[in-house]
ZAKOL-761870 format. One record per atom (N, C-alpha, C, CB): residue in one letter; atom name; z, y, x. Coordinates in Angstrom, 2 decimals. Glycine has a CB too. Layout:
<mifis>
> rest;atom;c3;c2;c1
> a;CA;Z;Y;X $
...
</mifis>
This chain:
<mifis>
> rest;atom;c3;c2;c1
> m;N;6.94;12.01;-10.80 $
> m;CA;7.20;11.65;-9.40 $
> m;C;5.91;9.97;-9.98 $
> m;CB;9.53;11.40;-8.82 $
> k;N;7.05;10.22;-10.51 $
> k;CA;7.49;8.41;-11.57 $
> k;C;6.12;8.21;-12.23 $
> k;CB;9.06;8.50;-13.31 $
> t;N;5.62;8.74;-13.12 $
> t;CA;5.14;8.75;-13.58 $
> t;C;3.00;8.31;-13.20 $
> t;CB;5.91;9.68;-13.91 $
> g;N;2.89;9.42;-12.69 $
> g;CA;1.89;9.75;-11.39 $
> g;C;1.59;8.41;-10.51 $
> g;CB;2.68;10.95;-10.28 $
> g;N;3.01;8.05;-9.99 $
> g;CA;3.10;6.28;-9.02 $
> g;C;2.58;5.22;-9.92 $
> g;CB;4.95;5.61;-8.57 $
> v;N;3.09;4.97;-11.39 $
> v;CA;3.04;4.14;-12.31 $
> v;C;1.22;4.60;-12.24 $
> v;CB;4.21;4.40;-13.76 $
> v;N;0.71;5.33;-13.11 $
> v;CA;-0.57;5.80;-12.79 $
> v;C;-1.51;5.17;-11.33 $
> v;CB;-0.27;7.30;-12.67 $
> a;N;-0.73;5.80;-9.68 $
> a;CA;-1.40;5.76;-9.32 $
> a;C;-1.24;4.14;-8.78 $
> a;CB;-1.53;6.85;-8.77 $
> m;N;-0.23;3.54;-8.71 $
> m;CA;-1.39;1.61;-8.79 $
> m;C;-1.67;0.66;-9.86 $
> m;CB;-0.73;0.31;-7.92 $
> l;N;-1.10;1.65;-10.83 $
> l;CA;-2.78;1.18;-11.82 $
> l;C;-3.81;1.31;-11.91 $
> l;CB;-3.08;1.36;-12.74 $
> g;N;-4.11;2.48;-11.03 $
> g;CA;-4.99;2.60;-10.23 $
> g;C;-5.65;1.85;-9.28 $
> g;CB;-4.72;3.25;-9.86 $
> l;N;-4.54;1.69;-8.50 $
> l;CA;-4.40;0.83;-7.15 $
> l;C;-5.04;-0.64;-6.78 $
> l;CB;-3.00;0.61;-7.03 $
> a;N;-4.57;-1.01;-8.66 $
> a;CA;-4.77;-2.22;-9.08 $
> a;C;-6.31;-2.80;-9.30 $
> a;CB;-4.04;-2.25;-10.22 $
> a;N;-6.98;-1.17;-9.79 $
> a;CA;-8.29;-1.49;-10.55 $
> a;C;-8.97;-1.52;-9.40 $
> a;CB;-8.90;-0.47;-11.70 $
> v;N;-8.69;-0.62;-8.42 $
> v;CA;-10.07;-0.25;-7.30 $
> v;C;-9.77;-1.92;-6.90 $
> v;CB;-9.84;1.38;-5.62 $
> v;N;-8.39;-2.48;-6.75 $
> v;CA;-8.59;-3.09;-5.24 $
> v;C;-9.37;-4.71;-5.98 $
> v;CB;-6.59;-3.34;-4.09 $
> a;N;-8.93;-5.07;-7.04 $
> a;CA;-9.42;-6.08;-8.06 $
> a;C;-11.32;-6.27;-7.80 $
> a;CB;-8.93;-5.33;-9.86 $
> g;N;-11.78;-4.80;-8.31 $
> g;CA;-12.98;-4.20;-8.86 $
> g;C;-13.91;-5.48;-7.95 $
> g;CB;-13.27;-2.23;-8.46 $
> p;N;-13.78;-4.57;-6.19 $
> p;CA;-15.28;-5.13;-5.53 $
> p;C;-14.23;-6.51;-5.22 $
> p;CB;-16.27;-4.01;-3.77 $
> v;N;-13.35;-7.06;-5.01 $
> v;CA;-12.85;-8.76;-4.59 $
> v;C;-13.98;-9.46;-5.81 $
> v;CB;-10.57;-9.26;-5.01 $
> l;N;-13.53;-9.31;-7.16 $
> l;CA;-14.09;-10.06;-8.00 $
> l;C;-14.82;-10.30;-7.89 $
> l;CB;-14.18;-9.96;-8.80 $
> a;N;-16.13;-9.06;-7.42 $
> a;CA;-17.87;-9.20;-7.21 $
> a;C;-17.78;-10.01;-5.81 $
> a;CB;-18.92;-7.42;-7.01 $
> q;N;-16.84;-10.18;-4.74 $
> q;CA;-16.95;-11.29;-3.86 $
> q;C;-17.65;-12.95;-4.57 $
> q;CB;-15.34;-11.42;-3.32 $
> k;N;-17.81;-13.17;-3.06 $
> k;CA;-18.52;-15.24;-3.37 $
> k;C;-17.11;-15.66;-2.25 $
> k;CB;-21.13;-15.97;-2.29 $
> t;N;-16.26;-15.63;-2.01 $
> t;CA;-15.19;-15.34;-0.66 $
> t;C;-14.30;-14.78;-0.70 $
> t;CB;-15.51;-14.75;0.33 $
> a;N;-13.11;-15.39;-1.07 $
> a;CA;-12.29;-14.71;-0.92 $
> a;C;-12.27;-13.94;-0.16 $
> a;CB;-11.60;-15.11;-0.89 $
> p;N;-11.54;-12.30;0.37 $
> p;CA;-11.56;-11.66;1.91 $
> p;C;-10.56;-12.29;2.08 $
> p;CB;-11.48;-10.05;2.33 $
> q;N;-9.93;-12.34;3.55 $
> q;CA;-8.49;-12.27;4.22 $
> q;C;-8.58;-10.83;5.75 $
> q;CB;-8.11;-14.33;4.99 $
> g;N;-6.89;-10.09;5.19 $
> g;CA;-6.54;-9.66;6.37 $
> g;C;-7.09;-8.15;6.06 $
> g;CB;-7.15;-10.56;7.67 $
> w;N;-6.52;-7.39;6.48 $
> w;CA;-6.61;-5.94;6.39 $
> w;C;-8.34;-5.87;5.80 $
> w;CB;-6.22;-5.08;8.11 $
> l;N;-7.89;-4.73;4.43 $
> l;CA;-9.20;-4.74;4.42 $
> l;C;-9.75;-3.05;3.62 $
> l;CB;-9.63;-6.27;3.56 $
> l;N;-10.61;-2.33;4.49 $
> l;CA;-10.66;-0.81;3.83 $
> l;C;-11.42;-1.35;2.61 $
> l;CB;-11.56;0.61;4.81 $
> q;N;-11.89;-0.45;1.22 $
> q;CA;-11.83;0.53;0.34 $
> q;C;-11.96;1.36;0.53 $
> q;CB;-11.18;0.69;-0.15 $
> e;N;-13.48;1.89;0.09 $
> e;CA;-13.67;3.77;-0.05 $
> e;C;-14.72;3.42;-1.01 $
> e;CB;-14.29;5.01;1.58 $
> q;N;-13.64;4.41;-1.92 $
> q;CA;-14.81;4.28;-3.37 $
> q;C;-14.50;6.13;-3.49 $
> q;CB;-14.07;2.86;-5.37 $
> v;N;-15.92;6.57;-4.33 $
> v;CA;-15.65;7.83;-4.99 $
> v;C;-16.04;7.69;-5.65 $
> v;CB;-15.82;8.89;-4.74 $
> m;N;-15.34;9.11;-7.00 $
> m;CA;-15.06;9.12;-7.75 $
> m;C;-15.47;10.69;-8.09 $
> m;CB;-14.00;8.52;-7.74 $
> s;N;-16.55;10.84;-9.48 $
> s;CA;-15.98;11.92;-9.66 $
> s;C;-15.77;12.86;-8.19 $
> s;CB;-14.74;11.51;-10.38 $
> g;N;-16.15;12.65;-7.15 $
> g;CA;-16.24;13.71;-5.78 $
> g;C;-14.54;13.15;-5.60 $
> g;CB;-16.64;15.97;-6.12 $
> i;N;-14.44;12.58;-5.92 $
> i;CA;-13.08;11.78;-5.50 $
> i;C;-13.28;10.94;-3.96 $
> i;CB;-12.72;10.52;-6.85 $
> n;N;-12.72;10.46;-2.86 $
> n;CA;-13.02;9.92;-2.14 $
> n;C;-11.37;8.82;-2.45 $
> n;CB;-13.53;10.86;-0.85 $
> d;N;-11.30;7.47;-2.95 $
> d;CA;-10.10;7.15;-2.72 $
> d;C;-10.31;6.02;-1.54 $
> d;CB;-9.37;6.72;-4.05 $
> l;N;-8.87;5.70;-1.28 $
> l;CA;-9.49;5.39;-0.01 $
> l;C;-7.88;4.00;-0.47 $
> l;CB;-9.60;7.01;1.74 $
> t;N;-8.45;2.47;-0.64 $
> t;CA;-7.44;1.85;-0.04 $
> t;C;-7.54;0.78;0.68 $
> t;CB;-6.69;1.61;-0.76 $
> l;N;-6.38;0.35;1.10 $
> l;CA;-6.34;-0.15;2.87 $
> l;C;-4.94;-1.87;2.01 $
> l;CB;-5.05;1.97;4.71 $
> a;N;-5.95;-2.42;2.41 $
> a;CA;-5.02;-3.85;1.42 $
> a;C;-5.34;-5.25;2.69 $
> a;CB;-6.18;-4.41;-0.85 $
> w;N;-3.93;-5.82;2.75 $
> w;CA;-3.84;-7.18;3.27 $
> w;C;-4.29;-7.92;2.71 $
> w;CB;-2.87;-7.67;3.46 $
> y;N;-4.62;-9.24;2.20 $
> y;CA;-5.22;-10.61;1.44 $
> y;C;-5.23;-11.68;2.26 $
> y;CB;-6.67;-10.51;0.95 $
> a;N;-3.95;-12.29;0.81 $
> a;CA;-4.06;-13.74;1.61 $
> a;C;-4.38;-14.26;1.81 $
> a;CB;-3.87;-14.42;1.73 $
> p;N;-5.23;-15.11;3.11 $
> p;CA;-5.69;-16.53;3.60 $
> p;C;-5.28;-17.49;2.55 $
> p;CB;-5.03;-16.98;5.05 $
> g;N;-7.23;-17.76;2.13 $
> g;CA;-6.90;-19.01;1.12 $
> g;C;-6.98;-18.30;-0.21 $
> g;CB;-5.30;-19.80;1.35 $
> s;N;-5.99;-17.50;-0.75 $
> s;CA;-6.40;-17.12;-2.08 $
> s;C;-7.07;-15.58;-2.06 $
> s;CB;-5.06;-17.22;-3.07 $
> g;N;-7.00;-14.92;-1.16 $
> g;CA;-7.29;-13.45;-1.66 $
> g;C;-6.37;-12.47;-2.46 $
> g;CB;-8.36;-13.55;-2.46 $
> d;N;-5.59;-12.95;-3.12 $
> d;CA;-4.38;-12.25;-3.62 $
> d;C;-4.19;-11.53;-2.85 $
> d;CB;-3.26;-12.83;-3.88 $
> v;N;-3.50;-9.65;-3.44 $
> v;CA;-3.77;-8.30;-2.29 $
> v;C;-1.82;-8.41;-2.10 $
> v;CB;-4.75;-6.14;-3.25 $
> l;N;-1.68;-9.01;-1.00 $
> l;CA;0.00;-8.76;-0.94 $
> l;C;0.81;-7.08;-0.25 $
> l;CB;0.57;-10.18;0.24 $
> a;N;-0.50;-6.04;-0.15 $
> a;CA;0.01;-5.26;0.86 $
> a;C;-0.86;-3.86;-0.06 $
> a;CB;-0.47;-5.81;2.73 $
> a;N;-1.05;-3.19;0.28 $
> a;CA;-2.04;-2.10;-0.61 $
> a;C;-0.77;-0.44;0.13 $
> a;CB;-1.94;-2.61;-3.28 $
> f;N;-1.81;-0.11;0.98 $
> f;CA;-2.18;2.07;0.52 $
> f;C;-3.66;1.97;-0.14 $
> f;CB;-2.45;3.62;2.50 $
> n;N;-2.57;3.24;-1.04 $
> n;CA;-3.70;3.68;-1.23 $
> n;C;-3.31;5.53;-1.29 $
> n;CB;-4.35;2.85;-2.62 $
> c;N;-4.80;6.26;-0.47 $
> c;CA;-4.30;8.14;-1.12 $
> c;C;-5.73;7.80;-1.26 $
> c;CB;-3.52;9.97;0.08 $
> q;N;-6.23;9.73;-1.89 $
> q;CA;-7.72;10.10;-2.16 $
> q;C;-7.56;11.01;-0.42 $
> q;CB;-8.13;11.30;-4.08 $
> k;N;-9.25;11.15;-0.55 $
> k;CA;-9.20;11.76;0.94 $
> k;C;-8.79;12.94;0.56 $
> k;CB;-10.54;11.82;1.89 $
> g;N;-8.26;13.86;2.00 $
> g;CA;-8.19;15.44;2.03 $
> g;C;-6.13;15.43;1.08 $
> g;CB;-10.14;16.43;0.66 $
> y;N;-5.47;14.84;0.29 $
> y;CA;-4.89;14.37;-0.07 $
> y;C;-3.31;13.52;0.41 $
> y;CB;-5.73;14.07;-0.38 $
> s;N;-3.01;15.00;0.27 $
> s;CA;-1.25;14.20;1.07 $
> s;C;-0.48;13.38;0.62 $
> s;CB;-0.07;15.01;1.30 $
> d;N;-0.68;12.40;-0.87 $
> d;CA;-0.09;11.44;-1.44 $
> d;C;-0.22;9.76;-0.83 $
> d;CB;-0.59;11.63;-2.75 $
> v;N;0.73;9.25;-0.31 $
> v;CA;0.32;7.42;0.17 $
> v;C;0.39;6.70;-1.12 $
> v;CB;1.61;6.48;1.38 $
> v;N;0.09;5.65;-1.80 $
> v;CA;1.58;4.83;-2.92 $
> v;C;1.21;3.62;-2.02 $
> v;CB;1.40;4.47;-5.25 $
> f;N;2.71;2.94;-1.56 $
> f;CA;2.60;2.41;-0.52 $
> f;C;2.59;1.25;-1.73 $
> f;CB;3.63;2.65;0.81 $
> t;N;2.19;-0.38;-2.25 $
> t;CA;2.26;-1.25;-3.51 $
> t;C;2.89;-2.48;-2.54 $
> t;CB;0.56;-1.58;-4.49 $
> a;N;4.15;-2.97;-2.70 $
> a;CA;3.71;-4.66;-2.42 $
> a;C;3.57;-5.32;-3.08 $
> a;CB;4.29;-5.45;-1.85 $
> y;N;3.34;-6.65;-3.13 $
> y;CA;3.23;-7.67;-4.60 $
> y;C;3.87;-8.59;-3.74 $
> y;CB;1.53;-8.25;-5.45 $
> t;N;4.73;-9.00;-5.23 $
> t;CA;6.49;-9.74;-4.45 $
> t;C;6.38;-10.73;-5.72 $
> t;CB;8.56;-8.38;-4.37 $
> d;N;7.38;-11.71;-5.47 $
> d;CA;8.08;-12.28;-6.35 $
> d;C;9.73;-11.71;-7.74 $
> d;CB;8.34;-13.20;-5.32 $
> r;N;9.03;-12.38;-8.33 $
> r;CA;10.11;-11.16;-10.10 $
> r;C;11.08;-11.63;-9.80 $
> r;CB;9.94;-11.40;-12.24 $
> p;N;11.68;-10.35;-9.50 $
> p;CA;13.16;-10.85;-9.90 $
> p;C;14.08;-11.05;-11.07 $
> p;CB;13.81;-10.24;-9.41 $
> k;N;15.02;-11.01;-11.12 $
> k;CA;15.61;-11.51;-11.91 $
> k;C;15.64;-10.85;-12.89 $
> k;CB;16.52;-11.84;-11.60 $
> a;N;15.64;-10.96;-14.38 $
> a;CA;15.86;-11.01;-15.15 $
> a;C;16.37;-9.89;-15.53 $
> a;CB;16.22;-11.82;-15.22 $
> g;N;16.21;-8.73;-15.82 $
> g;CA;16.87;-7.11;-16.56 $
> g;C;17.29;-6.70;-15.53 $
> g;CB;18.17;-6.99;-17.78 $
> t;N;16.55;-6.92;-13.22 $
> t;CA;17.47;-5.94;-12.98 $
> t;C;15.07;-5.32;-12.14 $
> t;CB;19.68;-6.49;-11.61 $
> k;N;15.66;-4.53;-11.93 $
> k;CA;14.50;-3.19;-11.29 $
> k;C;14.76;-3.23;-9.79 $
> k;CB;14.88;-1.30;-11.92 $
> a;N;13.04;-2.91;-9.03 $
> a;CA;13.79;-2.30;-7.11 $
> a;C;13.96;-1.34;-7.55 $
> a;CB;12.88;-2.10;-5.43 $
> a;N;14.72;-0.70;-6.75 $
> a;CA;15.27;0.48;-6.79 $
> a;C;14.75;0.90;-4.98 $
> a;CB;17.12;0.36;-7.30 $
> k;N;14.63;0.35;-4.08 $
> k;CA;14.00;1.27;-2.87 $
> k;C;13.82;-0.33;-2.09 $
> k;CB;15.28;2.82;-1.91 $
> l;N;12.22;0.56;-1.39 $
> l;CA;11.90;0.16;-0.94 $
> l;C;10.78;0.26;0.49 $
> l;CB;11.97;-0.15;-1.73 $
> a;N;11.27;-1.00;1.64 $
> a;CA;10.68;0.12;2.50 $
> a;C;10.11;-0.78;3.95 $
> a;CB;12.05;1.47;2.88 $
> l;N;9.61;0.02;4.51 $
> l;CA;8.64;-0.52;5.97 $
> l;C;9.59;-0.11;7.05 $
> l;CB;6.87;0.36;6.28 $
> k;N;9.30;-1.30;7.38 $
> k;CA;10.39;-0.96;8.93 $
> k;C;9.61;-2.57;10.10 $
> k;CB;13.10;-1.36;8.30 $
> n;N;9.59;-1.27;11.71 $
> n;CA;9.39;-1.76;12.78 $
> n;C;10.55;-1.98;13.54 $
> n;CB;8.56;-1.11;13.34 $
> g;N;11.26;-2.64;13.49 $
> g;CA;12.62;-2.32;14.86 $
> g;C;13.63;-1.79;14.22 $
> g;CB;12.31;-1.11;16.21 $
> m;N;13.57;0.17;15.38 $
> m;CA;14.33;0.77;14.31 $
> m;C;14.11;1.67;13.50 $
> m;CB;15.18;1.11;14.62 $
> q;N;13.06;1.95;13.88 $
> q;CA;12.16;2.84;12.71 $
> q;C;11.65;2.53;11.68 $
> q;CB;11.16;3.33;13.03 $
> h;N;12.12;2.86;10.23 $
> h;CA;12.26;2.71;9.13 $
> h;C;11.13;3.55;8.02 $
> h;CB;13.58;2.97;9.08 $
> v;N;11.08;3.60;6.78 $
> v;CA;10.17;4.47;5.77 $
> v;C;11.35;3.88;4.84 $
> v;CB;8.21;4.10;5.42 $
> v;N;11.33;4.53;4.06 $
> v;CA;12.48;3.88;2.27 $
> v;C;12.11;5.29;1.58 $
> v;CB;15.06;3.58;2.44 $
> m;N;11.28;4.48;0.14 $
> m;CA;11.15;5.04;-1.12 $
> m;C;11.19;5.17;-2.16 $
> m;CB;10.82;5.19;-1.30 $
> e;N;11.64;5.89;-2.95 $
> e;CA;11.94;5.02;-4.56 $
> e;C;10.69;4.13;-4.84 $
> e;CB;12.09;6.22;-6.11 $
> a;N;11.46;3.41;-5.48 $
> a;CA;10.31;2.19;-5.85 $
> a;C;10.25;1.93;-7.63 $
> a;CB;10.89;0.44;-4.96 $
> i;N;9.33;1.95;-8.21 $
> i;CA;8.67;1.79;-8.86 $
> i;C;8.57;-0.07;-9.40 $
> i;CB;7.70;2.54;-8.24 $
> s;N;8.34;-0.16;-10.21 $
> s;CA;8.44;-1.74;-10.65 $
> s;C;8.05;-2.23;-12.21 $
> s;CB;10.01;-2.19;-10.45 $
> g;N;6.91;-3.43;-11.85 $
> g;CA;6.12;-3.82;-13.17 $
> g;C;5.60;-4.73;-12.43 $
> g;CB;5.08;-2.80;-14.02 $
> d;N;4.09;-5.47;-13.90 $
> d;CA;3.72;-5.70;-13.59 $
> d;C;2.62;-5.58;-13.82 $
> d;CB;4.12;-6.15;-13.46 $
> m;N;1.21;-6.13;-12.95 $
> m;CA;0.36;-5.57;-13.17 $
> m;C;-0.83;-6.98;-12.85 $
> m;CB;0.46;-4.17;-12.36 $
> h;N;-1.70;-7.38;-13.53 $
> h;CA;-2.87;-7.96;-13.86 $
> h;C;-1.82;-10.37;-13.69 $
> h;CB;-4.63;-7.07;-12.14 $
> g;N;-0.43;-9.79;-14.60 $
> g;CA;0.14;-10.93;-13.81 $
> g;C;0.70;-11.37;-12.85 $
> g;CB;-0.28;-11.41;-13.65 $
> r;N;1.19;-9.63;-11.85 $
> r;CA;1.71;-10.27;-10.83 $
> r;C;2.43;-8.79;-10.79 $
> r;CB;0.72;-11.02;-9.55 $
> y;N;3.93;-9.38;-10.31 $
> y;CA;4.94;-8.34;-10.61 $
> y;C;4.22;-7.44;-8.69 $
> y;CB;7.22;-9.24;-10.86 $
> s;N;4.85;-6.26;-9.02 $
> s;CA;4.36;-5.19;-7.66 $
> s;C;5.62;-4.28;-7.73 $
> s;CB;2.63;-4.09;-7.89 $
> v;N;5.84;-3.69;-7.03 $
> v;CA;6.70;-2.83;-6.41 $
> v;C;5.76;-1.19;-4.74 $
> v;CB;7.95;-4.40;-5.67 $
> g;N;5.75;-0.67;-6.13 $
> g;CA;5.70;0.31;-4.93 $
> g;C;6.47;1.51;-4.78 $
> g;CB;4.50;0.77;-4.81 $
> g;N;5.36;2.24;-3.98 $
> g;CA;6.37;3.70;-3.67 $
> g;C;5.83;4.99;-2.95 $
> g;CB;7.61;3.31;-2.65 $
> i;N;6.12;6.73;-3.35 $
> i;CA;5.33;7.04;-2.60 $
> i;C;5.51;8.33;-1.31 $
> i;CB;4.46;7.19;-3.50 $
> t;N;4.78;7.87;-0.51 $
> t;CA;5.28;8.64;1.02 $
> t;C;3.65;9.23;1.09 $
> t;CB;5.95;7.29;2.75 $
> s;N;4.00;9.71;2.64 $
> s;CA;2.99;10.08;3.55 $
> s;C;2.66;9.85;4.93 $
> s;CB;3.00;11.06;3.51 $
> f;N;1.40;9.88;5.36 $
> f;CA;2.31;9.55;6.03 $
> f;C;2.15;10.66;7.80 $
> f;CB;2.14;7.75;6.02 $
> q;N;3.42;11.32;7.06 $
> q;CA;4.55;11.64;8.34 $
> q;C;4.10;10.92;9.15 $
> q;CB;6.13;11.34;8.24 $
> s;N;4.67;11.65;10.77 $
> s;CA;4.81;11.18;12.51 $
> s;C;5.65;9.55;12.14 $
> s;CB;6.19;12.69;13.79 $
> e;N;7.04;9.37;11.08 $
> e;CA;7.81;8.25;11.44 $
> e;C;6.91;6.98;10.96 $
> e;CB;9.33;8.32;10.76 $
> l;N;5.93;7.11;10.15 $
> l;CA;5.31;6.08;8.92 $
> l;C;3.80;5.59;9.92 $
> l;CB;4.83;7.20;6.94 $
> v;N;3.41;6.60;10.72 $
> v;CA;2.29;6.69;11.33 $
> v;C;3.42;5.90;12.99 $
> v;CB;1.41;8.65;11.24 $
> d;N;4.07;6.11;13.34 $
> d;CA;4.51;5.58;15.27 $
> d;C;5.21;4.17;14.02 $
> d;CB;6.36;7.16;16.90 $
> l;N;5.75;3.93;12.83 $
> l;CA;5.87;2.85;12.79 $
> l;C;5.01;1.42;12.32 $
> l;CB;6.68;3.05;12.38 $
> l;N;3.37;2.64;12.05 $
> l;CA;2.55;1.45;11.38 $
> l;C;1.20;0.92;12.86 $
> l;CB;1.59;2.29;9.52 $
> k;N;1.92;1.14;14.19 $
> k;CA;1.85;1.25;15.52 $
> k;C;1.86;-0.48;15.67 $
> k;CB;3.16;2.26;16.26 $
> g;N;2.66;-1.21;14.73 $
> g;CA;2.61;-2.19;15.44 $
> g;C;3.04;-3.37;13.97 $
> g;CB;3.67;-1.98;16.93 $
> p;N;3.87;-4.61;14.33 $
> p;CA;4.25;-5.66;13.67 $
> p;C;4.98;-4.05;12.10 $
> p;CB;5.65;-7.05;14.95 $
> f;N;5.35;-4.56;10.59 $
> f;CA;5.66;-3.69;10.41 $
> f;C;6.67;-5.76;9.31 $
> f;CB;4.52;-1.98;10.03 $
> t;N;8.52;-4.83;8.84 $
> t;CA;8.04;-5.70;7.68 $
> t;C;8.30;-4.65;6.19 $
> t;CB;9.10;-7.34;7.67 $
> i;N;8.45;-4.87;5.61 $
> i;CA;8.34;-4.92;3.90 $
> i;C;9.97;-5.26;3.00 $
> i;CB;7.10;-6.46;3.48 $
> l;N;10.21;-4.46;2.72 $
> l;CA;12.31;-5.03;2.75 $
> l;C;11.94;-4.32;0.66 $
> l;CB;14.38;-3.21;4.63 $
> v;N;12.59;-4.84;0.53 $
> v;CA;13.12;-4.12;-1.39 $
> v;C;14.76;-4.58;-1.78 $
> v;CB;11.86;-5.18;-3.11 $
> d;N;14.72;-3.67;-1.76 $
> d;CA;16.49;-3.50;-1.97 $
> d;C;17.08;-4.32;-0.93 $
> d;CB;17.17;-4.13;-3.56 $
> g;N;16.68;-4.02;0.23 $
> g;CA;16.58;-5.17;1.88 $
> g;C;17.30;-6.00;1.91 $
> g;CB;16.93;-4.68;3.32 $
> v;N;16.12;-6.40;0.76 $
> v;CA;15.45;-8.38;1.20 $
> v;C;13.81;-8.12;1.42 $
> v;CB;15.63;-9.97;-0.66 $
> e;N;13.50;-8.51;2.86 $
> e;CA;12.81;-8.59;3.57 $
> e;C;11.44;-9.96;1.98 $
> e;CB;13.79;-9.09;5.31 $
> v;N;10.53;-9.40;2.49 $
> v;CA;9.52;-10.14;0.99 $
> v;C;8.10;-9.95;1.43 $
> v;CB;9.69;-9.17;-0.82 $
> g;N;7.90;-9.36;3.09 $
> g;CA;6.87;-9.83;3.97 $
> g;C;6.62;-8.64;5.05 $
> g;CB;5.52;-10.22;3.09 $
> r;N;5.90;-10.33;6.20 $
> r;CA;5.73;-9.08;7.23 $
> r;C;4.46;-8.85;7.54 $
> r;CB;6.42;-9.23;8.56 $
> f;N;4.08;-8.05;8.17 $
> f;CA;2.28;-7.59;8.72 $
> f;C;2.23;-7.27;10.10 $
> f;CB;1.54;-6.09;7.95 $
> s;N;1.47;-7.26;10.58 $
> s;CA;0.71;-7.29;12.18 $
> s;C;-0.58;-5.29;11.13 $
> s;CB;-0.88;-10.07;12.75 $
> t;N;-0.20;-5.03;12.27 $
> t;CA;-1.82;-3.84;11.91 $
> t;C;-2.41;-3.89;13.56 $
> t;CB;-1.28;-1.45;11.26 $
> t;N;-2.36;-4.66;14.52 $
> t;CA;-3.33;-5.25;15.30 $
> t;C;-4.64;-5.03;14.90 $
> t;CB;-3.14;-6.52;15.37 $
> t;N;-4.83;-6.18;14.43 $
> t;CA;-6.81;-6.48;13.90 $
> t;C;-7.39;-5.62;13.28 $
> t;CB;-7.24;-7.64;12.85 $
> a;N;-6.32;-3.97;12.77 $
> a;CA;-7.40;-3.62;11.68 $
> a;C;-6.69;-2.21;12.14 $
> a;CB;-7.42;-4.35;9.77 $
> q;N;-7.17;-2.25;13.25 $
> q;CA;-6.05;-0.66;13.79 $
> q;C;-6.69;0.48;13.43 $
> q;CB;-5.76;-0.34;15.64 $
> k;N;-7.95;0.63;13.69 $
> k;CA;-9.51;2.01;12.65 $
> k;C;-9.06;1.47;11.59 $
> k;CB;-11.81;1.84;12.75 $
> e;N;-8.81;0.39;11.04 $
> e;CA;-8.50;1.23;9.99 $
> e;C;-7.21;1.97;9.23 $
> e;CB;-8.96;0.65;9.31 $
> f;N;-6.69;1.55;10.12 $
> f;CA;-5.19;2.16;9.04 $
> f;C;-5.42;4.31;9.89 $
> f;CB;-2.56;0.75;9.93 $
> d;N;-6.46;4.64;11.06 $
> d;CA;-6.76;5.37;12.34 $
> d;C;-7.06;5.94;10.85 $
> d;CB;-7.82;4.99;13.91 $
> r;N;-8.56;5.64;10.07 $
> r;CA;-9.41;5.61;8.79 $
> r;C;-8.18;6.14;8.25 $
> r;CB;-10.16;4.11;8.13 $
> i;N;-7.74;5.99;7.54 $
> i;CA;-6.82;6.13;6.24 $
> i;C;-5.96;7.22;6.54 $
> i;CB;-5.90;4.82;5.86 $
> i;N;-4.88;7.55;7.79 $
> i;CA;-4.49;7.79;8.19 $
> i;C;-5.16;9.40;8.27 $
> i;CB;-4.29;6.88;8.84 $
> a;N;-5.90;9.76;9.26 $
> a;CA;-7.12;10.61;8.92 $
> a;C;-7.43;11.54;8.12 $
> a;CB;-7.87;10.09;8.66 $
> a;N;-7.38;10.41;7.08 $
> a;CA;-8.19;10.62;5.70 $
> a;C;-7.04;11.54;4.30 $
> a;CB;-8.69;8.65;5.09 $
> c;N;-6.00;11.20;4.99 $
> c;CA;-4.82;11.76;4.00 $
> c;C;-4.16;12.05;5.13 $
> c;CB;-3.97;10.76;2.81 $
> p;N;-3.85;13.05;5.65 $
> p;CA;-2.90;13.53;6.36 $
> p;C;-1.96;14.59;6.04 $
> p;CB;-3.40;13.79;7.25 $
> p;N;-0.24;14.93;5.84 $
> p;CA;0.73;14.94;5.38 $
> p;C;0.24;16.19;5.73 $
> p;CB;1.89;14.21;5.63 $
> r;N;1.03;17.13;4.54 $
> r;CA;0.25;18.93;4.11 $
> r;C;0.61;19.41;5.83 $
> r;CB;1.53;20.38;2.34 $
> a;N;1.84;19.94;6.72 $
> a;CA;1.87;20.53;6.98 $
> a;C;0.93;20.13;8.13 $
> a;CB;2.85;20.94;6.82 $
> a;N;-0.03;18.91;8.09 $
> a;CA;-0.69;18.81;9.51 $
> a;C;-2.04;19.43;8.54 $
> a;CB;-0.80;16.93;10.50 $
> r;N;-2.63;19.18;7.64 $
> r;CA;-3.94;20.13;6.99 $
> r;C;-4.18;21.12;7.53 $
> r;CB;-3.87;20.65;5.70 $
> n;N;-5.23;21.16;7.46 $
> n;CA;-6.30;22.75;7.81 $
> n;C;-6.35;23.77;6.76 $
> n;CB;-8.07;22.45;7.99 $
</mifis>
C-alpha cells in the first residue's frame, strides 16, 4: 500500500501542477479537476492558497474505485523525522491514516490512503482540521465547494456502496 500511495501522490502532483501552470492567474480555494487518461477518469479536489496558488490540501481518486489519496502540503519536519499519522478532524469526528511523506517539486507533502466511508463523508460536511502526528497544520471549510465534494464522493464510493 505504501508503494501505491507514493505513486498516487506523485501522480497527484503532476495532475495538480499541469493545468495550474497553464493558467494565467493563480486559482484559489477549492477546485475540482477531472482528467481522463487511457479511459480512466482521475478526479482531484484541491485547495489553492489565495495569492500564491499553492496547493495546500488535495483529495485524489479514480472514478469507480474506492481508494482516495489525501495529501497535505506542510512545513518540513526536523531533520531525521518522518510523519507517522495524518488525520482529518471536525469536532469529535476524525479519520486517521498512516502517513506517507516526502518531497515533491520542492515542497514537503504528507499523504494517506482512505475511502469516502460515512465517517469521512460526515466529517467533510463542515470545517475540518488537518493534523500531522497530532499537530494542526491547516484548517479548511467545505461550504463554498459542497457541490465539488459531493461530485468526488459520488464518483469514488467505498466498496460496500458500489453497484
